[in-house]
BADRENFI-653343 format. One record per residue (C-alpha): residue in three letters; x, y, z. Coordinates in steps of 0.05 Angstrom, whole numbers, plus 32768, in hexadecimal, padded with zeros to 4 digits. Layout:
% BADRENFI-653343
AlaXYZ/...
% end
This chain:
% BADRENFI-653343
Unk7F0780A78019/Unk7F1F80888055/Unk7EFA804A8072/Unk7EFD802980B9/Unk7EF37FDE80C9/Unk7EFD7FC2810A/Unk7F1E7F76810B/Unk7EE07F4C8123/Unk7F047F1E815C/Unk7F327F53816E/Unk7F107F8E816A/Unk7F457FBA814D/Unk7F357FF7812B/Unk7F5A800380E6/Unk7F53803B80B5/Unk7F6180338066/Unk7F6280668030/Unk7F3E804A7FF5/Unk7F2480627FB5/Unk7EE2804C7FBB/Unk7ECA802A7FFB/Unk7E8D800F7FDF/Unk7EBF7FE17FA2/Unk7F0E7FD67FBB/Unk7F357FC57F8A/Unk7F5C7F7F7F99/Unk7F9B7FAE7FA7/Unk7F7A7FD57FE1/Unk7F577F8E7FFA/Unk7F997F727FFA/Unk7FBD7FB08027/Unk7F827FB08051/Unk7F7F7F608058/Unk7FCC7F5D8065/Unk7FCC7F918096/Unk7F967F7C80BF/Unk7FB37F3180BA/Unk7F6F7F1880A5/Unk7F5B7EF3805C/Unk7F0F7F0C805F/Unk7EFE7F588065/Unk7EB47F6F8068/Unk7EAB7FB78051/Unk7E667FD8803C/Unk7E3C7F99803C/Unk7E707F7E800E/Unk7EA47F3D8020/Unk7EE17F437FFD/Unk7F167F077FFB/Unk7F627F158000/Unk7F797EE57FC1/Unk7FC57EDB7FB7/Unk7FEB7EED7F70/Unk7FFD7EB07F4A/
% end
């Protein structure tokens, strides 16, 4: 399923393919955050943070 996220400051629109837009995987969150150059995303009423792997 495709989701669309708009960058809050830059107003740039991004489209991403995800399995379930109501529950993103950590891999999907990392990919999205990296591509958008952000640490936190807000999708369907939920906040997701990109945690670096140790």
